PDB file as gemmi writes it, atoms N, CA and C in Angstrom:
CRYST1    1.000    1.000    1.000  90.00  90.00  90.00 P 1                      
ATOM      1  N   MET A   1      15.225 -10.950  -0.666  1.00  0.00           N  
ATOM      2  CA  MET A   1      14.329  -9.820  -0.816  1.00  0.00           C  
ATOM      3  C   MET A   1      15.030  -8.571  -0.295  1.00  0.00           C  
ATOM      4  N   LYS A   2      14.906  -7.476  -1.028  1.00  0.00           N  
ATOM      5  CA  LYS A   2      15.539  -6.237  -0.612  1.00  0.00           C  
ATOM      6  C   LYS A   2      14.758  -5.600   0.531  1.00  0.00           C  
ATOM      7  N   TYR A   3      15.443  -4.716   1.246  1.00  0.00           N  
ATOM      8  CA  TYR A   3      14.814  -3.981   2.330  1.00  0.00           C  
ATOM      9  C   TYR A   3      13.698  -3.094   1.773  1.00  0.00           C  
ATOM     10  N   ARG A   4      12.564  -3.088   2.453  1.00  0.00           N  
ATOM     11  CA  ARG A   4      11.454  -2.222   2.065  1.00  0.00           C  
ATOM     12  C   ARG A   4      11.184  -1.259   3.197  1.00  0.00           C  
ATOM     13  N   CYS A   5      11.130   0.025   2.880  1.00  0.00           N  
ATOM     14  CA  CYS A   5      10.834   1.011   3.911  1.00  0.00           C  
ATOM     15  C   CYS A   5       9.322   1.005   4.191  1.00  0.00           C  
ATOM     16  N   ARG A   6       8.947   1.676   5.242  1.00  0.00           N  
ATOM     17  CA  ARG A   6       7.551   1.730   5.679  1.00  0.00           C  
ATOM     18  C   ARG A   6       6.641   2.263   4.562  1.00  0.00           C  
ATOM     19  N   THR A   7       7.122   3.258   3.840  1.00  0.00           N  
ATOM     20  CA  THR A   7       6.334   3.841   2.755  1.00  0.00           C  
ATOM     21  C   THR A   7       6.079   2.826   1.653  1.00  0.00           C  
ATOM     22  N   ASP A   8       7.079   2.012   1.332  1.00  0.00           N  
ATOM     23  CA  ASP A   8       6.902   0.968   0.319  1.00  0.00           C  
ATOM     24  C   ASP A   8       5.838  -0.035   0.751  1.00  0.00           C  
ATOM     25  N   ILE A   9       5.887  -0.455   2.003  1.00  0.00           N  
ATOM     26  CA  ILE A   9       4.926  -1.444   2.510  1.00  0.00           C  
ATOM     27  C   ILE A   9       3.516  -0.862   2.507  1.00  0.00           C  
ATOM     28  N   ILE A  10       3.390   0.392   2.925  1.00  0.00           N  
ATOM     29  CA  ILE A  10       2.075   1.046   2.903  1.00  0.00           C  
ATOM     30  C   ILE A  10       1.546   1.095   1.475  1.00  0.00           C  
ATOM     31  N   GLY A  11       2.395   1.438   0.531  1.00  0.00           N  
ATOM     32  CA  GLY A  11       1.988   1.484  -0.869  1.00  0.00           C  
ATOM     33  C   GLY A  11       1.537   0.127  -1.380  1.00  0.00           C  
ATOM     34  N   LEU A  12       2.253  -0.930  -0.997  1.00  0.00           N  
ATOM     35  CA  LEU A  12       1.871  -2.282  -1.415  1.00  0.00           C  
ATOM     36  C   LEU A  12       0.509  -2.675  -0.849  1.00  0.00           C  
ATOM     37  N   ILE A  13       0.269  -2.337   0.407  1.00  0.00           N  
ATOM     38  CA  ILE A  13      -1.007  -2.668   1.046  1.00  0.00           C  
ATOM     39  C   ILE A  13      -2.144  -1.893   0.387  1.00  0.00           C  
ATOM     40  N   LEU A  14      -1.942  -0.596   0.182  1.00  0.00           N  
ATOM     41  CA  LEU A  14      -2.986   0.217  -0.454  1.00  0.00           C  
ATOM     42  C   LEU A  14      -3.246  -0.245  -1.878  1.00  0.00           C  
ATOM     43  N   ASN A  15      -2.199  -0.588  -2.585  1.00  0.00           N  
ATOM     44  CA  ASN A  15      -2.367  -1.081  -3.952  1.00  0.00           C  
ATOM     45  C   ASN A  15      -3.119  -2.413  -3.965  1.00  0.00           C  
ATOM     46  N   ALA A  16      -2.823  -3.286  -3.007  1.00  0.00           N  
ATOM     47  CA  ALA A  16      -3.504  -4.581  -2.925  1.00  0.00           C  
ATOM     48  C   ALA A  16      -4.985  -4.411  -2.617  1.00  0.00           C  
ATOM     49  N   ALA A  17      -5.330  -3.391  -1.831  1.00  0.00           N  
ATOM     50  CA  ALA A  17      -6.726  -3.166  -1.441  1.00  0.00           C  
ATOM     51  C   ALA A  17      -7.459  -2.248  -2.401  1.00  0.00           C  
ATOM     52  N   ASN A  18      -6.855  -1.938  -3.524  1.00  0.00           N  
ATOM     53  CA  ASN A  18      -7.414  -0.963  -4.447  1.00  0.00           C  
ATOM     54  C   ASN A  18      -8.425  -1.562  -5.427  1.00  0.00           C  
ATOM     55  N   ALA A  19      -8.912  -2.756  -5.159  1.00  0.00           N  
ATOM     56  CA  ALA A  19      -9.928  -3.384  -6.017  1.00  0.00           C  
ATOM     57  C   ALA A  19     -11.282  -2.717  -5.775  1.00  0.00           C  
ATOM     58  N   ILE A  20     -12.133  -2.752  -6.773  1.00  0.00           N  
ATOM     59  CA  ILE A  20     -13.459  -2.125  -6.673  1.00  0.00           C  
ATOM     60  C   ILE A  20     -14.259  -2.699  -5.506  1.00  0.00           C  
ATOM     61  N   ASP A  21     -14.250  -4.024  -5.374  1.00  0.00           N  
ATOM     62  CA  ASP A  21     -15.003  -4.673  -4.303  1.00  0.00           C  
ATOM     63  C   ASP A  21     -14.189  -4.845  -3.036  1.00  0.00           C  
ATOM     64  N   GLY A  22     -12.942  -4.363  -3.009  1.00  0.00           N  
ATOM     65  CA  GLY A  22     -12.086  -4.528  -1.854  1.00  0.00           C  
ATOM     66  C   GLY A  22     -11.418  -5.886  -1.871  1.00  0.00           C  
ATOM     67  N   GLU A  23     -10.580  -6.107  -0.882  1.00  0.00           N  
ATOM     68  CA  GLU A  23      -9.856  -7.374  -0.764  1.00  0.00           C  
ATOM     69  C   GLU A  23      -9.903  -7.855   0.674  1.00  0.00           C  
ATOM     70  N   SER A  24      -9.850  -9.168   0.834  1.00  0.00           N  
ATOM     71  CA  SER A  24      -9.810  -9.744   2.171  1.00  0.00           C  
ATOM     72  C   SER A  24      -8.433  -9.512   2.788  1.00  0.00           C  
ATOM     73  N   ARG A  25      -8.369  -9.656   4.086  1.00  0.00           N  
ATOM     74  CA  ARG A  25      -7.104  -9.486   4.800  1.00  0.00           C  
ATOM     75  C   ARG A  25      -6.056 -10.474   4.283  1.00  0.00           C  
ATOM     76  N   SER A  26      -6.461 -11.703   4.010  1.00  0.00           N  
ATOM     77  CA  SER A  26      -5.522 -12.716   3.519  1.00  0.00           C  
ATOM     78  C   SER A  26      -4.943 -12.333   2.168  1.00  0.00           C  
ATOM     79  N   HIS A  27      -5.792 -11.877   1.255  1.00  0.00           N  
ATOM     80  CA  HIS A  27      -5.308 -11.480  -0.066  1.00  0.00           C  
ATOM     81  C   HIS A  27      -4.347 -10.306   0.022  1.00  0.00           C  
ATOM     82  N   ILE A  28      -4.659  -9.343   0.877  1.00  0.00           N  
ATOM     83  CA  ILE A  28      -3.763  -8.198   1.060  1.00  0.00           C  
ATOM     84  C   ILE A  28      -2.427  -8.668   1.616  1.00  0.00           C  
ATOM     85  N   MET A  29      -2.482  -9.593   2.566  1.00  0.00           N  
ATOM     86  CA  MET A  29      -1.262 -10.116   3.180  1.00  0.00           C  
ATOM     87  C   MET A  29      -0.375 -10.786   2.138  1.00  0.00           C  
ATOM     88  N   TYR A  30      -0.954 -11.603   1.274  1.00  0.00           N  
ATOM     89  CA  TYR A  30      -0.180 -12.298   0.248  1.00  0.00           C  
ATOM     90  C   TYR A  30       0.328 -11.346  -0.826  1.00  0.00           C  
ATOM     91  N   LYS A  31      -0.507 -10.395  -1.240  1.00  0.00           N  
ATOM     92  CA  LYS A  31      -0.112  -9.476  -2.304  1.00  0.00           C  
ATOM     93  C   LYS A  31       0.967  -8.485  -1.849  1.00  0.00           C  
ATOM     94  N   SER A  32       0.946  -8.120  -0.578  1.00  0.00           N  
ATOM     95  CA  SER A  32       1.908  -7.136  -0.089  1.00  0.00           C  
ATOM     96  C   SER A  32       3.128  -7.780   0.580  1.00  0.00           C  
ATOM     97  N   LEU A  33       3.120  -9.096   0.696  1.00  0.00           N  
ATOM     98  CA  LEU A  33       4.257  -9.841   1.250  1.00  0.00           C  
ATOM     99  C   LEU A  33       4.639  -9.404   2.663  1.00  0.00           C  
ATOM    100  N   VAL A  34       3.633  -9.320   3.535  1.00  0.00           N  
ATOM    101  CA  VAL A  34       3.871  -9.028   4.947  1.00  0.00           C  
ATOM    102  C   VAL A  34       3.220 -10.127   5.773  1.00  0.00           C  
ATOM    103  N   ASN A  35       3.718 -10.318   6.976  1.00  0.00           N  
ATOM    104  CA  ASN A  35       3.110 -11.343   7.820  1.00  0.00           C  
ATOM    105  C   ASN A  35       1.858 -10.790   8.508  1.00  0.00           C  
ATOM    106  N   TYR A  36       1.133 -11.674   9.167  1.00  0.00           N  
ATOM    107  CA  TYR A  36      -0.162 -11.321   9.741  1.00  0.00           C  
ATOM    108  C   TYR A  36      -0.039 -10.208  10.786  1.00  0.00           C  
ATOM    109  N   ASN A  37       0.949 -10.315  11.678  1.00  0.00           N  
ATOM    110  CA  ASN A  37       1.105  -9.309  12.731  1.00  0.00           C  
ATOM    111  C   ASN A  37       1.452  -7.939  12.161  1.00  0.00           C  
ATOM    112  N   GLN A  38       2.323  -7.911  11.161  1.00  0.00           N  
ATOM    113  CA  GLN A  38       2.649  -6.645  10.509  1.00  0.00           C  
ATOM    114  C   GLN A  38       1.400  -6.054   9.861  1.00  0.00           C  
ATOM    115  N   LEU A  39       0.660  -6.891   9.158  1.00  0.00           N  
ATOM    116  CA  LEU A  39      -0.523  -6.411   8.455  1.00  0.00           C  
ATOM    117  C   LEU A  39      -1.540  -5.814   9.423  1.00  0.00           C  
ATOM    118  N   LYS A  40      -1.760  -6.477  10.557  1.00  0.00           N  
ATOM    119  CA  LYS A  40      -2.698  -5.949  11.551  1.00  0.00           C  
ATOM    120  C   LYS A  40      -2.303  -4.539  11.962  1.00  0.00           C  
ATOM    121  N   ASP A  41      -1.013  -4.349  12.265  1.00  0.00           N  
ATOM    122  CA  ASP A  41      -0.537  -3.030  12.687  1.00  0.00           C  
ATOM    123  C   ASP A  41      -0.700  -1.997  11.580  1.00  0.00           C  
ATOM    124  N   TYR A  42      -0.345  -2.370  10.360  1.00  0.00           N  
ATOM    125  CA  TYR A  42      -0.477  -1.439   9.237  1.00  0.00           C  
ATOM    126  C   TYR A  42      -1.937  -1.096   8.967  1.00  0.00           C  
ATOM    127  N   LEU A  43      -2.837  -2.072   9.023  1.00  0.00           N  
ATOM    128  CA  LEU A  43      -4.250  -1.807   8.758  1.00  0.00           C  
ATOM    129  C   LEU A  43      -4.838  -0.858   9.798  1.00  0.00           C  
ATOM    130  N   ILE A  44      -4.455  -1.024  11.039  1.00  0.00           N  
ATOM    131  CA  ILE A  44      -4.922  -0.099  12.086  1.00  0.00           C  
ATOM    132  C   ILE A  44      -4.435   1.309  11.786  1.00  0.00           C  
ATOM    133  N   PHE A  45      -3.152   1.433  11.475  1.00  0.00           N  
ATOM    134  CA  PHE A  45      -2.578   2.743  11.158  1.00  0.00           C  
ATOM    135  C   PHE A  45      -3.263   3.365   9.935  1.00  0.00           C  
ATOM    136  N   LEU A  46      -3.452   2.578   8.883  1.00  0.00           N  
ATOM    137  CA  LEU A  46      -4.050   3.098   7.652  1.00  0.00           C  
ATOM    138  C   LEU A  46      -5.506   3.505   7.864  1.00  0.00           C  
ATOM    139  N   GLN A  47      -6.236   2.784   8.714  1.00  0.00           N  
ATOM    140  CA  GLN A  47      -7.614   3.171   9.023  1.00  0.00           C  
ATOM    141  C   GLN A  47      -7.634   4.466   9.829  1.00  0.00           C  
ATOM    142  N   GLN A  48      -6.709   4.622  10.762  1.00  0.00           N  
ATOM    143  CA  GLN A  48      -6.638   5.859  11.541  1.00  0.00           C  
ATOM    144  C   GLN A  48      -6.339   7.059  10.658  1.00  0.00           C  
ATOM    145  N   GLN A  49      -5.548   6.845   9.613  1.00  0.00           N  
ATOM    146  CA  GLN A  49      -5.179   7.925   8.693  1.00  0.00           C  
ATOM    147  C   GLN A  49      -6.200   8.091   7.566  1.00  0.00           C  
ATOM    148  N   GLU A  50      -7.250   7.273   7.582  1.00  0.00           N  
ATOM    149  CA  GLU A  50      -8.327   7.292   6.584  1.00  0.00           C  
ATOM    150  C   GLU A  50      -7.820   7.016   5.168  1.00  0.00           C  
ATOM    151  N   LEU A  51      -6.827   6.135   5.057  1.00  0.00           N  
ATOM    152  CA  LEU A  51      -6.299   5.727   3.763  1.00  0.00           C  
ATOM    153  C   LEU A  51      -6.932   4.423   3.289  1.00  0.00           C  
ATOM    154  N   ILE A  52      -7.541   3.704   4.225  1.00  0.00           N  
ATOM    155  CA  ILE A  52      -8.181   2.429   3.908  1.00  0.00           C  
ATOM    156  C   ILE A  52      -9.434   2.317   4.766  1.00  0.00           C  
ATOM    157  N   GLU A  53     -10.455   1.617   4.247  1.00  0.00           N  
ATOM    158  CA  GLU A  53     -11.688   1.435   5.016  1.00  0.00           C  
ATOM    159  C   GLU A  53     -12.060  -0.042   5.043  1.00  0.00           C  
ATOM    160  N   TYR A  54     -12.752  -0.418   6.093  1.00  0.00           N  
ATOM    161  CA  TYR A  54     -13.166  -1.807   6.266  1.00  0.00           C  
ATOM    162  C   TYR A  54     -14.670  -1.913   6.081  1.00  0.00           C  
ATOM    163  N   ASP A  55     -15.102  -2.850   5.237  1.00  0.00           N  
ATOM    164  CA  ASP A  55     -16.518  -3.121   5.016  1.00  0.00           C  
ATOM    165  C   ASP A  55     -16.881  -4.348   5.843  1.00  0.00           C  
ATOM    166  N   ARG A  56     -17.587  -4.134   6.944  1.00  0.00           N  
ATOM    167  CA  ARG A  56     -17.917  -5.239   7.853  1.00  0.00           C  
ATOM    168  C   ARG A  56     -18.795  -6.301   7.199  1.00  0.00           C  
ATOM    169  N   SER A  57     -19.729  -5.890   6.377  1.00  0.00           N  
ATOM    170  CA  SER A  57     -20.642  -6.871   5.784  1.00  0.00           C  
ATOM    171  C   SER A  57     -19.918  -7.791   4.797  1.00  0.00           C  
ATOM    172  N   ALA A  58     -18.998  -7.243   4.021  1.00  0.00           N  
ATOM    173  CA  ALA A  58     -18.261  -8.055   3.048  1.00  0.00           C  
ATOM    174  C   ALA A  58     -16.942  -8.571   3.610  1.00  0.00           C  
ATOM    175  N   ARG A  59     -16.553  -8.056   4.779  1.00  0.00           N  
ATOM    176  CA  ARG A  59     -15.277  -8.407   5.423  1.00  0.00           C  
ATOM    177  C   ARG A  59     -14.088  -8.154   4.498  1.00  0.00           C  
ATOM    178  N   THR A  60     -14.102  -6.973   3.878  1.00  0.00           N  
ATOM    179  CA  THR A  60     -13.029  -6.602   2.965  1.00  0.00           C  
ATOM    180  C   THR A  60     -12.505  -5.204   3.287  1.00  0.00           C  
ATOM    181  N   TYR A  61     -11.299  -4.954   2.844  1.00  0.00           N  
ATOM    182  CA  TYR A  61     -10.676  -3.642   2.973  1.00  0.00           C  
ATOM    183  C   TYR A  61     -10.620  -3.006   1.598  1.00  0.00           C  
ATOM    184  N   ARG A  62     -10.799  -1.690   1.575  1.00  0.00           N  
ATOM    185  CA  ARG A  62     -10.799  -0.961   0.309  1.00  0.00           C  
ATOM    186  C   ARG A  62     -10.008   0.332   0.499  1.00  0.00           C  
ATOM    187  N   THR A  63      -9.195   0.667  -0.484  1.00  0.00           N  
ATOM    188  CA  THR A  63      -8.440   1.915  -0.464  1.00  0.00           C  
ATOM    189  C   THR A  63      -9.401   3.079  -0.684  1.00  0.00           C  
ATOM    190  N   THR A  64      -9.290   4.104   0.149  1.00  0.00           N  
ATOM    191  CA  THR A  64     -10.151   5.282   0.036  1.00  0.00           C  
ATOM    192  C   THR A  64      -9.603   6.227  -1.041  1.00  0.00           C  
ATOM    193  N   VAL A  65     -10.351   7.284  -1.305  1.00  0.00           N  
ATOM    194  CA  VAL A  65      -9.889   8.304  -2.254  1.00  0.00           C  
ATOM    195  C   VAL A  65      -8.578   8.905  -1.748  1.00  0.00           C  
ATOM    196  N   LYS A  66      -8.519   9.173  -0.458  1.00  0.00           N  
ATOM    197  CA  LYS A  66      -7.292   9.700   0.144  1.00  0.00           C  
ATOM    198  C   LYS A  66      -6.137   8.709  -0.037  1.00  0.00           C  
ATOM    199  N   GLY A  67      -6.426   7.422   0.068  1.00  0.00           N  
ATOM    200  CA  GLY A  67      -5.410   6.392  -0.142  1.00  0.00           C  
ATOM    201  C   GLY A  67      -4.937   6.338  -1.579  1.00  0.00           C  
ATOM    202  N   ARG A  68      -5.859   6.505  -2.522  1.00  0.00           N  
ATOM    203  CA  ARG A  68      -5.473   6.534  -3.940  1.00  0.00           C  
ATOM    204  C   ARG A  68      -4.639   7.772  -4.253  1.00  0.00           C  
ATOM    205  N   ASP A  69      -4.964   8.887  -3.600  1.00  0.00           N  
ATOM    206  CA  ASP A  69      -4.142  10.088  -3.750  1.00  0.00           C  
ATOM    207  C   ASP A  69      -2.729   9.836  -3.227  1.00  0.00           C  
ATOM    208  N   PHE A  70      -2.636   9.124  -2.103  1.00  0.00           N  
ATOM    209  CA  PHE A  70      -1.335   8.762  -1.555  1.00  0.00           C  
ATOM    210  C   PHE A  70      -0.538   7.915  -2.542  1.00  0.00           C  
ATOM    211  N   LEU A  71      -1.191   6.931  -3.172  1.00  0.00           N  
ATOM    212  CA  LEU A  71      -0.516   6.082  -4.151  1.00  0.00           C  
ATOM    213  C   LEU A  71       0.001   6.903  -5.333  1.00  0.00           C  
ATOM    214  N   GLU A  72      -0.788   7.865  -5.772  1.00  0.00           N  
ATOM    215  CA  GLU A  72      -0.363   8.733  -6.880  1.00  0.00           C  
ATOM    216  C   GLU A  72       0.856   9.566  -6.475  1.00  0.00           C  
ATOM    217  N   LEU A  73       0.813  10.135  -5.273  1.00  0.00           N  
ATOM    218  CA  LEU A  73       1.958  10.904  -4.778  1.00  0.00           C  
ATOM    219  C   LEU A  73       3.193  10.016  -4.613  1.00  0.00           C  
ATOM    220  N   GLN A  74       2.986   8.813  -4.132  1.00  0.00           N  
ATOM    221  CA  GLN A  74       4.099   7.883  -3.955  1.00  0.00           C  
ATOM    222  C   GLN A  74       4.742   7.554  -5.300  1.00  0.00           C  
ATOM    223  N   ARG A  75       3.927   7.351  -6.317  1.00  0.00           N  
ATOM    224  CA  ARG A  75       4.453   7.062  -7.645  1.00  0.00           C  
ATOM    225  C   ARG A  75       5.272   8.245  -8.160  1.00  0.00           C  
ATOM    226  N   ASP A  76       4.720   9.454  -8.007  1.00  0.00           N  
ATOM    227  CA  ASP A  76       5.423  10.652  -8.456  1.00  0.00           C  
ATOM    228  C   ASP A  76       6.740  10.843  -7.708  1.00  0.00           C  
ATOM    229  N   MET A  77       6.729  10.622  -6.400  1.00  0.00           N  
ATOM    230  CA  MET A  77       7.946  10.761  -5.602  1.00  0.00           C  
ATOM    231  C   MET A  77       8.975   9.697  -5.995  1.00  0.00           C  
ATOM    232  N   GLY A  78       8.513   8.499  -6.308  1.00  0.00           N  
ATOM    233  CA  GLY A  78       9.417   7.440  -6.744  1.00  0.00           C  
ATOM    234  C   GLY A  78      10.105   7.805  -8.044  1.00  0.00           C  
ATOM    235  N   GLU A  79       9.351   8.415  -8.958  1.00  0.00           N  
ATOM    236  CA  GLU A  79       9.948   8.851 -10.221  1.00  0.00           C  
ATOM    237  C   GLU A  79      10.977   9.945  -9.983  1.00  0.00           C  
ATOM    238  N   MET A  80      10.670  10.878  -9.084  1.00  0.00           N  
ATOM    239  CA  MET A  80      11.623  11.934  -8.764  1.00  0.00           C  
ATOM    240  C   MET A  80      12.862  11.364  -8.074  1.00  0.00           C  
ATOM    241  N   ALA A  81      12.668  10.402  -7.181  1.00  0.00           N  
ATOM    242  CA  ALA A  81      13.800   9.798  -6.474  1.00  0.00           C  
ATOM    243  C   ALA A  81      14.730   9.082  -7.452  1.00  0.00           C  
ATOM    244  N   ARG A  82      14.157   8.398  -8.423  1.00  0.00           N  
ATOM    245  CA  ARG A  82      14.985   7.719  -9.425  1.00  0.00           C  
ATOM    246  C   ARG A  82      15.758   8.730 -10.265  1.00  0.00           C  
ATOM    247  N   LEU A  83      15.124   9.849 -10.603  1.00  0.00           N  
ATOM    248  CA  LEU A  83      15.785  10.868 -11.409  1.00  0.00           C  
ATOM    249  C   LEU A  83      16.919  11.553 -10.656  1.00  0.00           C  
ATOM    250  N   TYR A  84      16.713  11.790  -9.371  1.00  0.00           N  
ATOM    251  CA  TYR A  84      17.669  12.566  -8.590  1.00  0.00           C  
ATOM    252  C   TYR A  84      18.424  11.747  -7.549  1.00  0.00           C  
ATOM    253  N   GLY A  85      18.331  10.425  -7.617  1.00  0.00           N  
ATOM    254  CA  GLY A  85      19.097   9.553  -6.721  1.00  0.00           C  
ATOM    255  C   GLY A  85      18.662   9.601  -5.275  1.00  0.00           C  
ATOM    256  N   GLY A  86      17.394   9.324  -5.025  1.00  0.00           N  
ATOM    257  CA  GLY A  86      16.863   9.350  -3.666  1.00  0.00           C  
ATOM    258  C   GLY A  86      17.317   8.163  -2.834  1.00  0.00           C  
ATOM    259  N   GLY A  87      17.089   8.226  -1.523  1.00  0.00           N  
ATOM    260  CA  GLY A  87      17.491   7.171  -0.597  1.00  0.00           C  
ATOM    261  C   GLY A  87      16.597   5.956  -0.681  1.00  0.00           C  
ATOM    262  N   CYS A  88      15.516   5.939   0.094  1.00  0.00           N  
ATOM    263  CA  CYS A  88      14.572   4.829   0.092  1.00  0.00           C  
ATOM    264  C   CYS A  88      13.758   4.917  -1.190  1.00  0.00           C  
ATOM    265  N   GLU A  89      13.810   3.893  -1.986  1.00  0.00           N  
ATOM    266  CA  GLU A  89      13.118   3.923  -3.273  1.00  0.00           C  
ATOM    267  C   GLU A  89      11.619   3.845  -3.045  1.00  0.00           C  
ATOM    268  N   LEU A  90      10.904   4.887  -3.447  1.00  0.00           N  
ATOM    269  CA  LEU A  90       9.459   4.949  -3.288  1.00  0.00           C  
ATOM    270  C   LEU A  90       8.812   4.437  -4.557  1.00  0.00           C  
ATOM    271  N   SER A  91       8.856   3.137  -4.733  1.00  0.00           N  
ATOM    272  CA  SER A  91       8.365   2.550  -5.978  1.00  0.00           C  
ATOM    273  C   SER A  91       6.891   2.236  -5.894  1.00  0.00           C  
ATOM    274  N   HIS A  92       6.252   2.266  -7.026  1.00  0.00           N  
ATOM    275  CA  HIS A  92       4.850   1.885  -7.150  1.00  0.00           C  
ATOM    276  C   HIS A  92       4.851   0.480  -7.721  1.00  0.00           C  
ATOM    277  N   PRO A  93       4.201  -0.480  -7.066  1.00  0.00           N  
ATOM    278  CA  PRO A  93       4.284  -1.877  -7.480  1.00  0.00           C  
ATOM    279  C   PRO A  93       3.925  -2.152  -8.938  1.00  0.00           C  
ATOM    280  N   SER A  94       2.969  -1.420  -9.466  1.00  0.00           N  
ATOM    281  CA  SER A  94       2.552  -1.698 -10.827  1.00  0.00           C  
ATOM    282  C   SER A  94       3.439  -1.015 -11.863  1.00  0.00           C  
ATOM    283  N   ARG A  95       4.389  -0.211 -11.413  1.00  0.00           N  
ATOM    284  CA  ARG A  95       5.233   0.532 -12.353  1.00  0.00           C  
ATOM    285  C   ARG A  95       6.709   0.260 -12.127  1.00  0.00           C  
ATOM    286  N   GLN A  96       7.054  -0.847 -11.504  1.00  0.00           N  
ATOM    287  CA  GLN A  96       8.460  -1.165 -11.288  1.00  0.00           C  
ATOM    288  C   GLN A  96       9.118  -1.522 -12.608  1.00  0.00           C  
ATOM    289  N   GLN A  97      10.365  -1.089 -12.744  1.00  0.00           N  
ATOM    290  CA  GLN A  97      11.108  -1.400 -13.933  1.00  0.00           C  
ATOM    291  C   GLN A  97      11.860  -2.695 -13.745  1.00  0.00           C  
ATOM    292  N   ALA A  98      12.044  -3.421 -14.838  1.00  0.00           N  
ATOM    293  CA  ALA A  98      12.738  -4.704 -14.760  1.00  0.00           C  
ATOM    294  C   ALA A  98      14.238  -4.531 -14.719  1.00  0.00           C  
TER     295      ALA A  98                                                      
END                                                                             
């Protein structure tokens, strides 16, 4: 597996939690390929930044509007990085090229 920068991991987590009904912590962990301890730290950070929200009754996480805006910006920056040879590839999981 290639090195993933913090921005890539955040994007994967937000993308995994971008379901209408939200996703459980386990599903986010599997979809974003991070271990439990990493995920806990990222979820705390993302909640503090208001990029993700937790629904206590359903026990799910959901990407906020601000989080979806972040994903859009990340996708745009990834396209610019590919065009101009950026350092850390800011890829969007659903738009990776083969």
